[in-house]
KEPALUM-12424 format. One record per residue (C-alpha): x negated, y negated, z negated; residue in one letter. Coordinates in steps of 0.1 Angstrom, whole numbers, plus 5000, padded with zeros to 4 digits. Example, Ala and Ser with C-alpha at 12.3 -4.5 7.8 and 13.67 -1.06 7.14 Angstrom:
<atoms>
487750454922a486350114929s
</atoms>
This chain:
<atoms>
082059087293m082458757275g081558647240h085058737227h084459097235g081659117209y083258947179r083259287162r079459257160w079558927140r079759097107a076759317115a074159027114p075558927080f074859277067l071259297079v070158927077e069358957040n067159267046l063459217053p062059307087y060359637074w063659747059a065459687092q062859887111a062860167085l066660187087a066460227125l063760497123i065760687096v068860677117l066960797148l065461077128l068861187115i070261187150s067261387162a067761637134f071361707145f070261747182s067361977174i069462187149s072262237174e069962357201t067862577178a070962737163m072462817197m069162947210a068563197182l068263557192n071263717175r069764067175y066563947159r068463737135l070564037125s067364237120h065863967098m069063947078a069164317072k065564297059k066864057032g065563717046q067863467029r067563197056s068463447083a071563557064r072563187060l072063117097a073963427106q076963317084s076862967099l076963117135l079963317126k081762987120r080662837153t083662597155e082962447121d079162437127l079462257160l082162027146g079761917118t076761867140i078661677167l080461467141l077361377123g075361307155n078061077169n078360887136l074660827134v074360737171n077160477166t075260337136a072060307157v073960127184t075559887158t072259817141l070259747173v072959527186t073159337153a069459287153l069459167189a072158907182i070358787151r066958737167y067858657203f071358517203g074858637213n074958637251n075558887278d071858937287t070859007251v073759257247l072959427280l069259467271l070159587236a072559847250t069859967275t067259987247a069660187225v070460427253a066760487260l065960547224l068760797219i068160987251i064361017247i063961047209f067261187198c068361407227e065861537252i062761567231t064461727201p066461977222k063362087241v061562147208i064562327194g064862557224a061062637222t060962717185y064462817175p063563037145e061062787130r063662517131i067062677127a066362887096l065162597074p067862367089a070562617079s070362497043y070962127053v073762227077l075462437051r075462127027f076761897055l079462147064m080762147029k080561767026l082361707059l084861987056t088061767055p087061557085i085861857105v089062047097w091161757109a089161717141v089162097148n092862107143l093361857171v090862047192v092662377187r095962227198q094362087229l092862427237l096162587231r097862347256l095162437282m095662807274r092062857265i091463147240k088663127215t087363367188g085863707187e087963837215g086063617240t082663737230q080763877259v079364227255k076164337271l076264577300s073764857306n072064647332e071764347309e070364577282l067864717307r066764357316s066264287279i063964597276v062064487307l061564137293e060464267259a057664467275g055064277255g056664357222f056864737224m054565017235p054565107272l055665467265k058665347244h059765107271r059465377297s061665607277i064365337272l064365247309l064565617319n067465657295l069365377313f068565527347d069865867336l073365717339e072865687377h071566037386i073166377388t072066737382v071466767419d068566507415d066766697388v067567067396m065067317409t066267387445p067667737453r064567837474r062267777444r064367947417v062668237401e065468497396a065668877390l067469107415d068669407396v069669577429a066069657435g064169967424d063169987387p059469967394a059669627412s061969497384i059469597358k056669437377e058569107381q059469097344l055769147334v054568877358t057368617356c056468267345y059768177328h061268287295n064768297310k065768427344l068968427364p069968777372v071768867404y072669167425e071469167461g072168797468e071668497446l075268387449n076268717431r074868597397v075768827368i074168627340g070968507324t068268737309l066068637280h062768807290v061568857254r064569067246r063769317274v060069357266l060769657244s062569837272l059569797295l057570027272q060070317277k059170567304p062870617312d063570257320f067170207332e068569907349v071869957331e069969897298d068669577311l072169467323k073369517287a071069237276l072268987302v074368697288v077168547309p075968277334p076567907328y077667727359f077467347365i079467177393p077366987418s077466617412g077766627374t076066327359p072766417343a073566237311f076966407308r075366747314q072866667286l075866637263q077366957277f074167147270f074367027234q078067097229e077867447245n074467527230r073067607264q069667537278r069967667314l072667647341g073167717378l074367437399v077067547423v078967367451d082767367457e082567707473y080767867444g077467897462d074367847441v072467527450l069767537423g068967567387l068867297360v067567337325s067667117294l063967047299e064566917334d066866647320i064766567290v061766517313e063666247331e063666057298i060366127282v058266227312g056966567323e055566807298f056067157312t053267377323t052367447359t054267727376v053967877411p055767677437g055667367415g054367027424q052266947394q049166897415g050666607435l047966337440a046266127466w042866247477d039866037487e041365987523q044665867508d046366187519e048566437500a049766777511a053166857497v055867127501e058767007522a061267097495g059766857469v062166617454s061966257465l062266147429r059166347420i057266197450l058265837440n057165907404r053866077410r052665927442l054165577439g056165617472t059365417478q061665677493f065365587490p067265807465l070865747476d070665987505g068766317509p067266457477k064166627492t061466527516l062666797540n066166647540g064666297546y062666417576v065566607591l067866307587e065366077603a064666307633l068166437637q066666767648d064467057635l060966937645p057967117657e054667127638a052466817641s055466577645v055066267625s057065957616l056265637598r057965467569r056265137560g052665207553d053265577549l052865837576v054866167572i053366447593e055066787595v052367047593t054167377591q057567497604v058767857601e062068047598e063967747611h062767527582a060067277574i057567437549r054767177544s054166807551i051166587549r051566227536l049065957545k048865597532r047765337557l046364987550p049164747543a047864507570d048064777598r050864707623p053864937621q054565167650g057565357663p058265727657l055365927671a055166277684r051466367689p
</atoms>
């Protein structure tokens, strides 16, 4: 570029030549600080946590309310910041170039060095450094800066309006829509990630409940029900003496009632309501049947969260899970679903798995019908949950056959040994943890 290309700078030396050296340096520093303010404010405002900002605004914090109102006018806010930043950067370039021409002469080398110096000053002190600070401390910077930005937005309203008018026309030509309709809503998985990342800001139990609530969307009643084989139910086809004995010794307050076979369910019995009948010497089964309420059936595959809503809407606490043929698969209660959210709190009952724990030899004896979800939760295992629901089903799927006792297989550092098989079904299994550095072997049949 020749000297003619820089005639526009000739007036600049005339403007600064009458200023003392300290005033010229001070003007340059002030302009750099103003440019840095625009950069740091832009980054801090955009990096604000909108949910925390909303919380602070609801608590009555004035600066938070102001920042929230500015962010609702993002187009005007960014227009003000970028307009002010570019004007100041242009002034910095003009000033440095004018000073360079005044003190070192008007030639290509001086102008090249001046342009390089201006670029370095703006990049280091007005762009990168302020933006890093703004992203690191968004609240500390954005909230106080909101007062200045509001004043500048009012001051530059006409210019910003004109610039934004041109911008909106360009966006319309490019068919790019802006406004509230384009705001991205958080999905459940994104909310789950927020809860995980906020682990240091909330109690562990609270975080666990929130995470369990998100997971409840992905499980069904089949995952939380008590399997058919472990359901405590009352057979009214038996003799009165055995019925009375079962009612006296039962461990649940409500019992499914059936005749002869569990698929022939006639209803649910509230045990407390029948206690007075047990005192009569002439106890009749028909009197007991009169206290039975109609059964509540739940289709297999019903999402657990939806069933929780159904329990609330129908004022039910207990239901029988049935398949497409009407056969009973198991029993699910309101407590079963609530425990998936808040954790287990029910008392120990026969046939339950409340004692699941590793012993000193890193072994655990479990019933084959135990849920894989319960094993993963209590023993820290990593069984997949997208296939069989029980340990028995997992072993049968892996072996493709009903095994004999003492057959074992390995999954990672876990050995699964079948210890009891009877009546064409696996009854008990022993789990053993191996050291992580032990080499894995194939399926073993001792």
